[in-house]
C-alpha positions as CSV (number, residue, x, y, z in Angstrom):
1,X,77.3,-62.7,102.7
2,X,73.6,-62.0,103.1
3,X,70.2,-62.8,101.7
4,X,70.1,-59.7,99.4
5,X,73.2,-61.0,97.6
6,X,71.6,-64.4,97.2
7,X,68.4,-62.9,95.8
8,X,70.4,-60.7,93.3
9,X,72.3,-63.8,92.0
10,X,69.2,-65.9,91.7
11,X,67.2,-63.1,89.9
12,X,70.1,-62.4,87.6
13,X,70.0,-66.0,86.4
14,X,66.2,-65.8,86.0
15,X,66.5,-62.6,84.0
16,X,69.0,-64.2,81.5
17,X,72.0,-62.3,83.1
18,X,70.5,-58.9,82.3
19,X,71.4,-56.8,85.3
20,X,69.1,-53.9,84.2
21,X,66.1,-56.2,84.2
22,X,67.3,-57.8,87.5
23,X,67.4,-54.4,89.2
24,X,63.9,-53.5,87.9
25,X,62.5,-56.8,89.2
26,X,64.0,-56.2,92.6
27,X,63.2,-52.5,92.8
28,X,66.9,-51.5,93.2
29,X,69.7,-50.0,91.1
30,X,71.8,-51.8,88.5
31,X,75.1,-50.7,90.0
32,X,73.9,-51.9,93.4
33,X,73.1,-55.3,92.0
34,X,76.5,-55.5,90.3
35,X,78.4,-54.5,93.4
36,X,76.5,-57.0,95.6
37,X,77.3,-59.9,93.3
38,X,81.0,-58.9,93.1
39,X,81.2,-58.7,96.9
40,X,79.7,-62.2,97.2
41,X,82.2,-63.5,94.6
42,X,85.1,-62.0,96.5
43,X,83.9,-63.4,99.8
44,X,83.4,-66.9,98.3
45,X,86.7,-66.7,96.3
46,X,85.1,-67.9,93.1
47,X,83.5,-66.3,90.1
48,X,79.8,-67.1,89.9
49,X,79.6,-65.5,86.5
50,X,81.9,-65.3,83.5
51,X,82.0,-61.7,82.1
52,X,82.8,-59.8,79.0
53,X,83.6,-56.3,80.2
54,X,80.9,-55.4,82.6
55,X,78.3,-57.8,81.1
56,X,77.5,-61.2,82.5
57,X,77.9,-63.9,79.8
58,X,77.3,-67.2,81.5
59,X,77.3,-69.1,84.8
60,X,80.6,-70.7,85.7
61,X,80.9,-74.3,86.9
62,X,81.5,-73.2,90.6
63,X,78.7,-70.7,90.0
64,X,76.3,-73.6,89.3
65,X,77.1,-75.2,92.6
66,X,76.7,-71.8,94.3
67,X,73.3,-71.4,92.7
68,X,72.1,-74.8,94.0
69,X,73.0,-73.7,97.5
70,X,71.3,-70.3,97.1
71,X,68.1,-72.0,95.8
72,X,68.1,-74.2,98.9
73,X,68.8,-71.4,101.3
74,X,66.1,-69.1,99.9
75,X,63.6,-71.9,99.7
76,X,64.2,-72.7,103.4
77,X,63.9,-69.0,104.3
78,X,60.5,-69.0,102.6
79,X,59.6,-72.2,104.5
80,X,60.6,-70.5,107.8
81,X,58.2,-67.6,107.0
82,X,55.4,-70.0,106.2
83,X,56.0,-72.0,109.4
84,X,55.8,-68.8,111.4
85,X,52.6,-67.8,109.7
86,X,51.1,-71.2,110.3
87,X,51.6,-71.1,114.0
88,X,51.0,-67.5,114.6
89,X,47.9,-67.0,112.5
90,X,46.6,-70.6,112.6
91,X,44.0,-70.9,109.8
92,X,44.4,-67.4,108.4
93,X,46.6,-65.9,105.7
94,X,46.6,-66.0,101.9
95,X,46.2,-68.9,99.6
96,X,47.8,-68.1,96.2
97,X,46.6,-70.3,93.3
98,X,48.2,-70.1,89.8
99,X,46.0,-71.6,87.1
100,X,44.8,-71.2,83.5
101,X,41.7,-69.3,82.4
102,X,39.6,-72.4,81.8
103,X,40.4,-73.9,85.2
104,X,39.6,-70.6,87.0
105,X,36.3,-70.2,85.1
106,X,34.9,-73.8,85.0
107,X,36.6,-76.1,87.5
108,X,37.8,-74.0,90.5
109,X,34.6,-72.2,91.6
110,X,33.2,-75.2,93.5
111,X,36.4,-76.2,95.2
112,X,37.1,-72.6,96.2
113,X,33.6,-72.2,97.6
114,X,34.0,-75.4,99.7
115,X,37.4,-74.1,100.9
116,X,36.0,-70.7,101.9
117,X,33.3,-72.3,104.1
118,X,36.0,-74.2,106.0
119,X,38.6,-71.4,106.1
120,X,36.7,-68.0,106.1
121,X,39.8,-66.1,107.4
122,X,41.9,-67.2,104.4
123,X,42.1,-64.8,101.5
124,X,42.4,-66.4,98.1
125,X,44.6,-64.8,95.4
126,X,43.9,-66.3,92.0
127,X,46.6,-65.8,89.3
128,X,45.7,-66.6,85.8
129,X,48.1,-67.2,82.9
130,X,49.5,-69.6,80.3
131,X,50.7,-73.0,81.5
132,X,54.3,-71.7,81.3
133,X,53.4,-68.7,83.4
134,X,51.6,-71.0,85.9
135,X,54.7,-73.1,86.3
136,X,56.9,-70.1,86.8
137,X,54.6,-68.5,89.4
138,X,55.0,-71.6,91.6
139,X,58.7,-71.9,90.9
140,X,59.1,-68.2,92.0
141,X,56.9,-68.8,95.0
142,X,54.4,-66.2,93.9
143,X,51.8,-69.0,94.2
144,X,51.5,-71.9,96.7
145,X,49.8,-74.2,94.3
146,X,49.3,-74.6,90.5
147,X,46.5,-76.2,88.6
148,X,46.7,-76.8,84.8
149,X,46.6,-79.5,82.1
150,X,49.8,-78.6,80.3
151,X,53.3,-78.0,81.6
152,X,53.2,-79.2,85.3
153,X,54.3,-82.8,84.8
154,X,57.5,-81.8,82.9
155,X,58.8,-79.3,85.6
156,X,61.4,-81.2,87.6
157,X,61.3,-78.8,90.5
158,X,57.6,-79.2,91.0
159,X,55.7,-82.1,92.6
160,X,52.6,-82.7,90.5
161,X,49.7,-85.1,91.1
162,X,46.8,-86.0,88.9
163,X,43.6,-84.1,89.8
164,X,40.9,-85.1,87.3
165,X,40.4,-86.4,83.7
166,X,38.4,-84.8,81.0
167,X,37.8,-84.9,77.3
168,X,37.2,-82.5,74.5
169,X,33.8,-81.8,73.0
170,X,32.7,-80.2,69.7
171,X,30.3,-77.3,70.1
172,X,28.2,-75.9,67.3
173,X,25.0,-74.1,66.5
174,X,21.9,-76.2,67.0
175,X,21.2,-76.3,63.2
176,X,24.7,-77.3,62.1
177,X,25.0,-80.4,59.9
178,X,27.4,-82.0,62.3
179,X,24.7,-81.9,65.0
180,X,22.8,-84.6,63.2
181,X,25.7,-87.1,63.3
182,X,25.7,-89.7,66.0
183,X,29.5,-90.1,66.0
184,X,31.7,-87.4,64.6
185,X,34.8,-88.4,62.7
186,X,38.1,-86.5,62.2
187,X,37.3,-86.2,58.5
188,X,34.1,-84.4,59.4
189,X,36.0,-81.9,61.5
190,X,38.7,-81.4,58.8
191,X,36.0,-80.4,56.4
192,X,34.7,-77.4,58.4
193,X,36.2,-74.2,59.8
194,X,37.3,-74.8,63.4
195,X,37.6,-72.5,66.4
196,X,39.7,-73.8,69.3
197,X,42.4,-73.2,71.9
198,X,45.8,-71.7,71.4
199,X,48.4,-74.5,70.9
200,X,49.7,-74.1,74.5
201,X,46.3,-74.5,76.2
202,X,43.8,-77.1,77.3
203,X,45.1,-80.2,75.4
204,X,45.3,-78.5,72.0
205,X,48.5,-80.6,71.4
206,X,46.3,-83.7,71.4
207,X,44.1,-82.3,68.7
208,X,47.0,-81.4,66.4
209,X,48.6,-84.8,66.9
210,X,45.3,-86.7,66.1
211,X,44.8,-84.8,62.8
212,X,48.5,-85.2,61.8
213,X,48.4,-89.0,62.5
214,X,45.6,-89.3,59.9
215,X,47.3,-87.0,57.4
216,X,44.6,-84.3,57.8
217,X,45.1,-80.6,58.1
218,X,42.4,-78.8,60.1
219,X,41.2,-75.4,59.0
220,X,41.6,-73.6,62.3
221,X,40.2,-70.1,61.6
222,X,40.6,-68.7,65.2
223,X,42.6,-69.6,68.3
224,X,41.8,-68.4,71.8
225,X,42.8,-69.1,75.4
226,X,39.3,-68.9,76.8
227,X,36.4,-71.3,76.1
228,X,33.9,-68.5,76.5
229,X,35.6,-66.6,73.7
230,X,35.5,-69.7,71.5
231,X,31.8,-70.2,72.1
232,X,31.1,-66.6,71.3
233,X,32.6,-66.9,67.9
234,X,30.9,-70.2,67.3
235,X,27.5,-68.5,68.0
236,X,28.5,-65.9,65.4
237,X,29.0,-68.6,62.8
238,X,32.7,-68.4,62.5
239,X,33.1,-72.1,62.8
240,X,32.7,-75.3,64.9
241,X,34.3,-75.1,68.3
242,X,36.5,-77.6,70.1
243,X,36.6,-77.0,73.9
244,X,37.0,-78.8,77.2
245,X,33.8,-80.6,78.4
246,X,33.7,-78.5,81.6
247,X,33.1,-75.5,79.4
248,X,29.7,-76.7,78.1
249,X,28.2,-78.1,81.3
250,X,26.3,-74.8,81.9
251,X,24.9,-74.7,78.4
252,X,21.1,-75.1,78.5
253,X,19.8,-78.2,76.5
254,X,17.5,-75.9,74.4
255,X,20.1,-73.2,73.9
256,X,21.8,-71.7,70.8
257,X,24.6,-74.3,71.0
258,X,24.7,-78.0,71.1
259,X,27.8,-80.2,71.8
260,X,29.0,-83.7,71.1
261,X,31.8,-85.6,73.0
262,X,34.9,-86.4,70.9
263,X,37.0,-88.3,73.4
264,X,37.0,-91.2,70.9
265,X,39.0,-88.9,68.5
266,X,41.4,-87.1,70.9
267,X,41.6,-89.3,74.0
268,X,41.4,-88.1,77.6
269,X,43.3,-85.2,79.2
270,X,44.7,-85.0,82.7
271,X,44.6,-81.8,84.8
272,X,47.2,-81.8,87.5
273,X,47.8,-80.0,90.7
274,X,51.4,-79.0,91.7
275,X,53.5,-77.6,94.5
276,X,57.1,-76.5,94.6
277,X,59.4,-79.4,95.6
278,X,60.8,-78.9,99.1
279,X,58.3,-76.1,100.0
280,X,56.6,-76.1,103.4
281,X,52.8,-76.4,102.8
282,X,50.6,-74.7,105.3
283,X,47.6,-76.6,106.7
284,X,45.1,-74.9,104.5
285,X,47.1,-75.6,101.3
286,X,46.6,-79.4,102.0
287,X,43.0,-78.7,102.7
288,X,42.6,-76.9,99.4
289,X,44.1,-79.9,97.6
290,X,41.5,-82.1,99.2
291,X,38.7,-80.0,97.7
292,X,39.9,-80.6,94.1
293,X,39.8,-84.4,94.3
294,X,38.7,-86.9,96.8
295,X,41.9,-88.9,96.2
296,X,44.2,-86.0,97.0
297,X,44.3,-86.6,100.7
298,X,46.7,-84.8,103.0
299,X,48.6,-88.0,103.6
300,X,49.1,-88.6,99.9
301,X,50.3,-85.1,99.2
302,X,52.7,-85.3,102.2
303,X,54.2,-88.5,100.9
304,X,54.7,-87.0,97.5
305,X,56.3,-83.9,99.0
306,X,58.8,-86.0,101.0
307,X,59.8,-88.0,97.9
308,X,57.8,-91.2,98.5
309,X,56.2,-91.1,95.1
310,X,54.5,-88.2,93.3
311,X,52.0,-90.0,91.2
312,X,49.0,-92.3,91.4
313,X,46.4,-93.6,89.0
314,X,43.0,-91.9,88.8
């Protein structure tokens, strides 16, 4: 048996047992993948997959146990590579960060700038995507660390820690009637066209739940994944925007848009930082975590990674 066979089995499961897609992902041929899996099954003496003809249909019970071992082996192989890089290159290499558009645009510039001053030899690779994609990139070891509001806490194979809290704000043209209100109510927002995040981004679930709890149906005329896009359409008069407070901090006080906090309507949101459970974290990965929150010390992250608790209160 060999690592190629292990990777073929693992990728086949990730690709919903589609060997054609598995071969494409691993830059090899479909017959080669099929042959390697059959050879591994023959050597182990068990069927990892149940088949219908040449098609894989499901993972067998012994196959599930094999997959657990394969996950462990490949994770430790990755750890060995990172250990080698740590000690051969010292504070050099690549830090891969998976995050959403809002975090990349509004929160991460300052932590990354701080990090670069301390580790000028480290290249930063920033991967942006949906919360689901962010989780997957850390699970697949494309990224060392993830930062997002949605998705991280529910992924069992990730160790996630609270990073910072934030609330939503309502953003509107300076002359809009809502700008004259001291305290905006849900009924006020339900009465106007709204521009906000796509349901899978930036705490949008909280917004929908708050309206539903009051029996109100918001008139969301446009959904986007980027706060800059939302603000652009608000400026064009399409509606009132609901965005993360970090997205309005750069707005000038005398600009075209004004904003009002609505944490009293939608509560607070928690952005989390996450690492793959069992992964070896290089020195500069711990250092990056420290730049995102003063509470995220190396000692705390190490305790979480060794299973001594993976949460704390902000």
